[in-house]
N, C-alpha and C positions, 0 to 999 in steps of 0.2 A: 464788524458786527459781533464777533466773539467778545471783544473788550466791552462793548456796550452791554451785551447780554450779561457778562460777568458783573459789570458795575450795577446793573439793575438788580441782579440776583442778590448781590451783597447788600444793597440798600433795602431790598425786600426783607432779607433776613434781619437786618438791624431794626427795620420798622416793626417786624413781627415780634422781635424780642422786646422792643420798646412798648408795643401795644400790650403784650402779655404782662409786662411789668406794671403798666398802668392798670390793667384789669385786675391783676393780683392786688395792687395797692387799693383800688376801689373796693374790691371784694373784702379785703381786710378791714377797710374802714366801715363798710356796711355791716360786716360781722361784729365789729366793735360797737357800732351804733345799736345794732339789734340786741347785743348783750346788755348794753346800758339801758335800753328800753325795757327789756325783760326784767332787769333788776328794779327799775323804777316802778313797773307795773306790779311786781311782787311786793314792793314796799308799800305801794298805795293800797293793795289788797289787804295787807296786814294792818294798815292804819284804818281801813274802812270798818273793821270790826269795832273800833273805838269811836267812830263817828256817830254821834247821837242824832243829829238833825241833818237830814240829807234830802236832796230834791226828790228822791224816790218816794219818800214819805209824804212830801207835800202833794204828790199826785195820787196818793192812796185815799180812797173814799172813806176808809175807817178813821182817818185823821184829817178829814177835809178841812176842818177849821183849826188845824194847827196841833203841833206837838206841845204838850203842856209842861214838860220839864226836860232837863238835859242830864238827869242822873241815870246811872246804870247803863244797861245795854238794850238797844231796841231790837226786837224780833218781829219780823213781818210773817204772820201765819196765814196770809191770804184773807181769811175770814175775820181776823182781828189782829191788832197790833199790841205787843206786850212790851212794857218797860220793866225789865227784870233786874232785881238786886241779887247779884251773884254771891254776895257775902251772907245775906239772909235767906237766900234760896226761895224767895217768893216774889211776886210782882210788886213794883211800886204801884203800877196801875195797868189796866187792860182797856183798850178802846176799840169800839166797833160801830159800824153803820148797820142799821136795820130798817126795813120798810114793811109796809103791810103786805106786799107781795112776797118778799123773801122769807117772811115768817111762815108762809104756807109750806107744807111738806108733810111727809109721812115717815121719815126716817126714824127708826126706833133708837132708843137710848142704847149706846154701845157698851158703856161701862168699862172700856178698855184703857184704864189708867196706865200711863207709861212715862218714864223720864223723858225729858226733852233732848233729842239727839243733837240739837244745835248747841247745847251747853256742855262744857266739859265736866267729867266726873269730879266731884268736889265743889262744883259751883252750881249744882242743881239738886233739887229734891229727888229722892228715890222712893220706890214703893215701900221699902222697909222703914223709911222715916215715919210714915203714918201708921204702920201696923201696930195695933194695941196702944196707940198714943192717947186715945180718948177724944181725938179731934177728927172732924170730917175733912175730906179733901174738897174744900169749898171752891166751886167754880167762880172765877171772876167774870168771864164771858159764859153765861149759863147755857147748858146743853140744850134746853128747851127752845132757845132762840135760833137754833141751827138745825132744824128738822128738814131743811131744804135738800140735804143730800147726806148719804152715809159718811162721805169724806168730811163734810163740814161738821157733822155730829162727832165723829171720831177725833177730829182735831181739838175739840174742846177738852178732851181728856188727857192732854199733855200736862204734866205736873207744873210746868212753868205758868200755866193758867190757873193754878190752884193756890190756896193759902189755908192754913189750919183754922177752921171755924168750929165753934162749939155747936152741938146739936140744937141748943136753944136758939142760936142765931140762924144757922144754915137751913134747918128743916122746918122752921116756923116763920118768924116775922120777915126774914130775908127772902125766903121762898115766896112769900105773899107779895113782897115788893117787886120781885122779878116778874111775877104774874101780872101785876098792875102795869108794869112797864110795857109788856106785850099788848095788853088791852089798850093802852093809850096810843101806842104806835099804830095798831090796827084801826083805831078810830081816826087818828089825825093824818097818818100817811108815812112820815119819815122821822127817824130819830138817830141821834149820835149819843152813845152811852159810854161813860167812863166809870169803871169800878176800880177801887183801890184800897190800900191797907195803910193804917196809921198806927203810930206808937205814941200814946199820949199819957201824961201823968195826971194826977188828981187836979192839977191846976190848968189842964188842957194845953200845956206846953209839950213840945216834942221831947221824947226821951229815947234812949237806946232800948232795944228789945231786952226784956227781962225773963221771958219764958220761951223755951225752945223744945222742940220734939226731935226725936231721931238724932241724926248727925247735924245738929245746929241749924234746924229749920225754924225760923222765927215765927212766933205766934203774935199776930197783931192785937192790940188792945181794942181797936175800932176798925170798922169797914165803912167805906163811903161809896155812894153812887150818885152821879150827876147826869142828868138827861136833858139833852137839847132836842126839842121837837119842832118840826116845820110843817105847817099846814099850807099846802100848795093852793088850796081853794081860796084862801083869803090872804095869802102871802104873809103869814104871821108866824113868829117864833115864840116859843115858851120854854122856860128853863126851871128845872126842879133839882134840888140838892138834898141828899139824905146822908146822915151819919148815925151809925148804931154801934153800941158796945158789943164786943165779942165776949159776952158774959157767960159765966159757968152756971148761971141760974136763970130762971124764967125772965124773959125780957118783956115788960108790960107794954100794953097799948097797941096802937096800930102804926103802920108806916108813916102816916101823916103826922104822928106825934114826934117824928124825928126829922122833919123838914127844917132846913136852915137855908139862909141865903147863900148864893155862890160866893159872895164877898167874904162871908164868915168861913166858908170851906177853904177859900184861898188863903186866909190867914192861918188856918190850922195846918194846911198841907204845904204851903209855900209854892203852890202851883199857880199857873195862869191858865185858866180854863178857856178853851175855844178862842185863842188869841187872834185868829184870822177873821173873826166877825168884825163888821164895822164898829169903830170905837163907841159911837153913840148908842148903838144897839146893845153892844156888850155891856156897857156901863148900866144901861137901864135894866137889862135882864138880871145882871148879877146883884143889883142892889135891892131887889124885891123878890118876893115869892110869888110865882105865877099861880093863879087860881085854877080850880077845876080838877085837881087830883082826886081820884076815888078814895073813899074812906072805908 
């Protein structure tokens, strides 16, 4: 019995050592695997900052009908989506969804302009850039469209949502256009609005920025706005495109004087507006100017 007991004890010890060895080996492998996974996840997180078109944005109501370009960096601000140019420190464009119901609200204008904390210093506009520049901090997603809450209102005052606009544009004809957009959405029901900035020469071809304020914040030569409206009552879409000069003198006329087809705006911008619309509908809307815009 003692020999048998000793044999069993010896085997038990061997088995224990063997098991411990296996467990240690497995644990080491698991640790190595976890380390590799952590490294992979970190790498992917780093790459995600440079991913322009992702599934998260396809599910975002502000860009329900598609991302219009793959330039710059995409910033999801919940209430709107920004495609930002870090070199010029202004948006390529800002897109948002608005409805007759979410236009309702009583939030007061906050005027709390601030740099965008999601962008690194040196790649974003700062408050000092606009100070004594002679240019307004022109909202791309206008504050008056976000009275639904104080948070929504305040979010519009991040400088990544602004571009240098002259008073002749921002405080006059552009403000009138923004008011008309709200009136149309209230009447029809739903709208997807994209506002952006252009740099065009005298021949309407794209040029590099020539005017800057502050620490290299580019001043656009033109600003555009394109509005897709949906009338649920009759299941009909309408599309309106505007382009206006960011001029240092009085801009004559009314917003309707600056309507162009979406096809023409695509030629000027190089963007593909609302690419997730059915092709036949997209082609029809973009080749003509929908009627009914207020004068």
